[in-house]
Every structure is written in structure tokens, then in C-alpha cells.
C-alpha positions as CSV (number, residue, x, y, z in Angstrom):
1,M,15.6,3.5,-2.6
2,R,16.2,0.4,-0.7
3,I,12.7,-0.7,0.3
4,G,11.5,-3.5,2.5
5,L,8.2,-5.2,1.5
6,G,6.9,-6.3,4.8
7,Q,4.5,-9.2,4.3
8,L,2.9,-9.4,7.7
9,L,0.7,-11.9,9.4
10,V,-2.4,-9.9,10.3
11,E,-4.9,-11.4,12.7
12,G,-8.4,-10.2,12.8
13,G,-9.3,-8.1,15.9
14,E,-5.8,-8.4,17.4
15,P,-4.2,-5.0,17.1
16,A,-1.6,-5.5,19.9
17,R,-0.2,-8.7,18.3
18,N,-0.3,-7.2,14.8
19,L,1.5,-4.0,15.9
20,A,4.1,-6.0,17.7
21,R,4.9,-8.0,14.6
22,A,4.9,-4.8,12.6
23,T,7.5,-3.2,14.9
24,D,9.6,-6.4,14.6
25,L,9.5,-6.1,10.8
26,I,10.5,-2.4,11.0
27,A,13.5,-3.4,13.1
28,Q,14.4,-6.2,10.6
29,A,14.1,-3.7,7.7
30,A,16.5,-1.3,9.5
31,A,19.0,-4.2,10.1
32,E,18.8,-4.9,6.3
33,K,19.7,-1.2,5.7
34,C,16.3,-0.3,4.2
35,D,15.4,3.3,3.6
36,L,11.7,2.6,3.8
37,V,9.5,-0.3,4.9
38,L,6.1,-0.8,3.4
39,L,3.5,-2.6,5.6
40,P,0.0,-4.0,4.7
41,E,-3.5,-2.4,4.7
42,T,-5.4,-2.1,8.0
43,L,-2.7,-4.0,9.9
44,D,-4.3,-3.1,13.2
45,F,-7.6,-4.9,13.1
46,A,-7.3,-6.6,9.7
47,W,-9.4,-5.6,6.7
48,T,-13.2,-5.5,7.4
49,H,-12.9,-7.0,10.8
50,P,-16.1,-6.0,12.8
51,S,-14.1,-4.9,15.8
52,A,-12.7,-2.0,13.8
53,L,-16.2,-0.4,13.8
54,Y,-16.1,0.2,17.5
55,E,-12.4,0.1,18.4
56,A,-10.7,2.2,15.7
57,Q,-8.3,4.9,16.9
58,P,-7.6,8.4,15.7
59,I,-4.5,9.3,13.7
60,P,-2.3,10.5,15.4
61,G,-3.3,8.1,18.1
62,P,-2.1,5.1,20.1
63,F,-1.6,2.8,17.1
64,S,0.1,5.3,14.9
65,D,2.3,6.4,17.8
66,I,3.7,2.9,18.0
67,L,4.7,3.0,14.4
68,C,6.1,6.5,14.7
69,A,8.2,5.5,17.6
70,A,9.6,2.5,15.7
71,A,10.4,4.7,12.7
72,A,12.3,7.1,14.9
73,Q,14.1,4.4,16.9
74,H,15.4,2.7,13.7
75,G,15.8,5.8,11.5
76,L,13.8,4.9,8.4
77,Y,10.6,5.7,6.6
78,V,7.5,3.6,7.4
79,C,4.4,3.4,5.4
80,A,1.5,1.4,6.9
81,G,-2.2,0.9,6.7
82,L,-4.4,1.5,9.8
83,T,-8.0,2.0,10.5
84,E,-8.7,5.6,11.5
85,Q,-11.6,7.0,13.5
86,A,-12.0,10.6,12.4
87,A,-13.2,13.4,14.6
88,D,-16.7,13.2,13.1
89,G,-17.1,9.5,14.0
90,R,-16.5,8.1,10.6
91,N,-14.0,5.3,10.1
92,F,-11.5,5.4,7.2
93,N,-9.2,2.8,5.6
94,A,-6.1,4.9,6.0
95,A,-2.4,4.8,5.1
96,I,0.3,6.9,6.7
97,L,3.9,7.7,5.7
98,I,6.2,8.3,8.6
99,D,9.6,10.0,8.3
100,P,12.8,8.8,10.1
101,Q,12.2,11.3,12.8
102,G,8.8,9.7,13.6
103,H,6.6,12.4,12.1
104,I,3.6,11.6,9.9
105,I,4.3,13.4,6.7
106,L,1.3,12.0,4.6
107,K,-2.1,10.5,5.5
108,Y,-4.4,9.0,2.9
109,H,-7.9,7.5,2.9
110,K,-8.8,4.7,0.5
111,I,-11.0,5.8,-2.4
112,N,-11.9,2.7,-4.3
113,L,-13.7,0.8,-1.6
114,L,-15.0,-2.7,-2.4
115,D,-18.7,-3.2,-1.9
116,V,-18.1,-5.4,1.2
117,E,-15.9,-2.8,2.9
118,Q,-18.3,0.2,2.4
119,P,-20.1,-0.6,5.7
120,F,-16.8,-0.4,7.5
121,Y,-15.1,2.7,5.9
122,A,-16.0,6.0,4.4
123,V,-14.7,7.0,1.0
124,G,-11.5,9.1,0.9
125,Q,-11.5,12.5,-0.7
126,T,-7.9,13.6,-1.2
127,L,-4.7,12.5,-2.9
128,N,-1.2,13.6,-1.9
129,V,2.4,13.4,-3.1
130,V,5.2,14.3,-0.7
131,D,8.8,15.3,-1.4
132,T,11.4,13.3,0.4
133,P,15.2,12.8,0.0
134,L,14.3,9.4,-1.5
135,G,12.1,10.9,-4.2
136,K,8.5,12.1,-4.6
137,I,6.2,9.6,-3.0
138,G,2.5,9.1,-3.5
139,V,0.4,6.7,-1.4
140,N,-2.8,4.8,-2.2
141,I,-4.3,1.5,-1.0
142,C,-4.9,-1.9,-2.5
143,A,-7.9,-1.7,-4.8
144,D,-7.1,1.9,-5.7
145,N,-4.8,0.1,-8.2
146,Y,-7.5,-2.0,-9.9
147,L,-7.7,-1.5,-13.6
148,D,-11.1,0.2,-13.2
149,A,-9.5,2.6,-10.6
150,L,-6.3,3.5,-12.5
151,P,-7.3,7.2,-12.7
152,I,-6.1,7.3,-9.0
153,G,-2.6,6.2,-10.1
154,H,-2.7,8.4,-13.1
155,T,-3.5,11.4,-10.9
156,L,-0.6,10.6,-8.5
157,A,1.7,10.3,-11.5
158,R,0.4,13.7,-12.8
159,M,1.1,15.1,-9.3
160,G,4.8,14.2,-9.8
161,A,5.0,10.9,-7.9
162,E,8.2,8.9,-8.7
163,F,7.2,6.1,-6.3
164,I,3.6,5.0,-5.8
165,I,3.4,2.8,-2.7
166,A,0.3,0.9,-1.6
167,P,-0.4,-1.0,1.6
168,A,-2.7,-3.9,0.6
169,S,-4.6,-7.0,1.7
170,W,-4.8,-9.2,-1.4
171,T,-7.4,-11.9,-0.7
172,V,-8.4,-15.2,-2.4
173,D,-10.7,-18.1,-1.6
174,Y,-9.2,-20.7,0.7
175,S,-8.8,-23.2,-2.1
176,I,-6.5,-21.0,-4.3
177,T,-2.9,-22.0,-4.3
178,E,0.3,-20.7,-5.8
179,E,-0.3,-22.7,-9.0
180,H,-3.4,-20.6,-9.7
181,D,-1.7,-17.2,-9.1
182,P,-4.8,-15.0,-10.0
183,Y,-2.8,-11.8,-9.4
184,R,-0.7,-11.7,-12.6
185,E,-3.5,-9.9,-14.5
186,K,-5.1,-8.3,-11.5
187,W,-2.0,-6.6,-10.1
188,L,0.9,-6.9,-12.4
189,K,-1.0,-5.5,-15.4
190,P,-2.2,-2.2,-13.8
191,F,1.2,-1.7,-12.1
192,S,2.9,-2.2,-15.4
193,I,0.6,0.3,-17.2
194,L,1.4,3.1,-14.8
195,A,5.1,2.2,-14.6
196,Q,5.5,2.2,-18.4
197,L,3.3,5.2,-19.2
198,Y,4.9,7.5,-16.6
199,N,8.2,5.9,-15.7
200,V,7.1,5.5,-12.1
201,V,7.8,2.7,-9.6
202,V,4.8,1.0,-8.1
203,V,5.2,-1.0,-4.9
204,S,2.5,-2.8,-2.9
205,T,2.9,-5.0,0.2
206,T,0.1,-7.3,1.4
207,S,-0.8,-9.2,4.5
208,V,-0.8,-13.0,4.9
209,G,-3.0,-15.3,6.9
210,Y,-6.6,-16.6,7.1
211,I,-9.4,-14.0,7.6
212,V,-11.5,-14.4,10.7
213,G,-14.7,-12.3,11.1
214,G,-16.4,-10.0,8.7
215,P,-17.7,-10.6,5.2
216,Y,-14.6,-12.4,3.9
217,E,-14.3,-14.9,6.8
218,G,-12.7,-18.1,5.6
219,K,-10.8,-16.5,2.8
220,K,-7.0,-15.9,3.0
221,S,-4.5,-13.2,2.3
222,V,-1.6,-14.6,0.4
223,G,1.3,-12.2,0.1
224,C,2.7,-11.9,-3.5
225,S,3.9,-8.3,-2.7
226,L,5.2,-6.6,-5.8
227,A,7.6,-3.9,-6.9
228,V,7.3,-2.9,-10.6
229,D,9.1,-0.3,-12.6
230,A,9.2,0.5,-16.3
231,H,11.5,-2.5,-16.9
232,G,9.3,-5.0,-15.2
233,V,9.1,-6.8,-11.9
234,Q,12.0,-5.9,-9.6
235,A,10.8,-7.8,-6.5
236,Q,8.0,-10.2,-5.5
237,G,7.0,-11.8,-2.3
238,T,6.1,-15.4,-1.9
239,F,2.5,-16.3,-2.8
240,N,1.4,-18.2,0.3
241,E,-0.9,-17.5,3.3
242,F,2.0,-18.4,5.6
243,A,4.6,-16.3,3.9
244,S,5.3,-13.7,6.5
245,Q,8.6,-12.2,5.3
246,L,10.6,-9.2,4.5
247,V,11.5,-8.9,0.8
248,V,14.2,-6.3,0.2
249,A,14.4,-4.5,-3.1
250,T,16.8,-1.8,-4.4
251,L,14.8,0.4,-6.7
252,N,16.3,3.2,-8.9
253,R,14.7,6.6,-8.6
254,P,13.1,7.3,-12.0
255,H,13.9,10.4,-14.0
256,R,10.6,12.2,-14.6
257,P,11.4,15.7,-16.0
258,E,7.9,16.2,-17.5
259,C,5.2,18.0,-15.6
260,G,1.8,19.6,-16.4
261,T,0.8,19.5,-20.1
262,D,4.2,18.0,-21.0
263,I,2.9,14.8,-19.4
264,G,0.0,14.8,-21.8
265,L,2.4,15.1,-24.8
266,L,4.5,12.3,-23.4
267,L,1.4,10.0,-23.2
268,E,0.4,10.9,-26.7
269,R,3.9,10.0,-28.0
270,K,3.4,6.6,-26.3
271,G,0.0,6.1,-28.1
272,Y,-2.3,6.9,-25.2
273,R,-5.7,8.1,-26.4
274,F,-7.6,10.8,-24.5
275,D,-10.5,11.1,-27.0
276,Q,-11.9,7.7,-27.2
277,L,-14.4,5.7,-25.0
278,P,-13.2,2.2,-24.2
């Protein structure tokens, strides 16, 4: 798979501008011959921006339609994070996977919500993996890949995912710089655990820019998007709040012949213990 990691400037409460930049990145990814472009979490309103509480749109809806049209125009897969207003009035932190014909083939709602985002989004209740010509793709979002939430990734791998892709919005205090790089343990470690245990590829793309509005106002999203397989880091975005960029990575489709209880036997051979508390 040739994948574009689309680090995107996401402005709080500015869906029109954010979606315009997203479609530009989709066009750039197509020009770079990408099969799939992965865009950040809640790229419409930005993560936990108060306007999302009142202005979120359904999926399918006007915001997802823009991304679907861009995917169809340029003939590639698009995975992106949006805020979804469900029919029952609840909002979800959602991710969609769109095929090159412009159809939404997977929709996911974030499960591992941080405390500060729980007033904004309801907890998701499903996980899905979809078969594509590129491979079996599972989708989750940002903190779903925290070490304490790795059962979500374990489950996607058990469901047969060869690629786990995750829109994200990695955020730090305004004083943090590239030299501190707090994400090595926070992101590289859990990605590597999943990649090495199951021979899956884990890819996450994050937004960039300063956060305006909401509980994290004044903090910043800093890029550092990652693509990790069983052999290590295959691609990484710049760690910087101004690093809006497309990082292109060519990732081999992993060979995963095991399924069902054979996966448990594989994990046992690798020393994974099922019968011990931490």
C-alpha cells in the first residue's frame, strides 16, 4: 500500500477551511500516486471544540459528502475523522473509510474517550474490519491506541486486520518542543507491540496547530504521524505544530495466515501470557 499520512492544519470551529485543506491534501496524495490517504481526527471542528456540540453533521451528510466527492474525483481511498451527530441526537468522534468510488465502506466511533472529551462525544460500541484490494483494514482513533486501551487493537488484529489506521490529534502543552518528543513511549511502544505480536501495520496521522476553544485551549497538536510494522518505523511526520505536510510511505501488505484459535497459539509462541494479571 502506498499511503499518504496527511498532517493537516485543523482550526477550531472552522469546518469549511479545514475541509478545503483536506481536499487539497487528497489531491496531493493522488498526485503522489497514493492508494490511500489518512487524515486526522475530528478534522471538521477540531477535537473538543465547543461548536461541535451544536453544529455537528450526520454521516452521510454535507461534510462526509465533500470527502467522498474528493475520493471519487481522485480515485483513492480516504480515511478521515469527523464529528457525527447521530439520529438520536448524540455526537460521536467518528472515523470513516471511503473507497475510490466515493462510498463509505466503514464507519467507526471512538471508544477510549479521554475524560475531557466525554462531554462532547458518546462512547462507540462497535469495531469493524473491511476487506479491500489493498488488504484487510481496521480503523480506530487516537487514544484507542493508548497502552491501557490496547485490547481495541488486539481485537482488530483478531478480526483479521492487516492494517490498523487511526486518525488522531496528538496534543501537548505549548512549551513542548521537538527535543522533548514525549510520543516515543506513548505511541511508538503500543504500535510496536501490536505490529510485532500480530504482524500488522499500524498507521496514525495527526493534526497540527494551536488549539482554540474547549478544555485544551492553548495546547497544540504537533504532527509526528507514524507508520509502524513488525520491522519498526517505516515513516514519520515532522514533530512541529506548523508541520502541515503529506508524508508518503510504501508499506508492504503483511502475511497473516493465522485466524481464530491459531492466533492464540501464535501469541503463546511469542511469549504472550493470557493467565496472569499485570
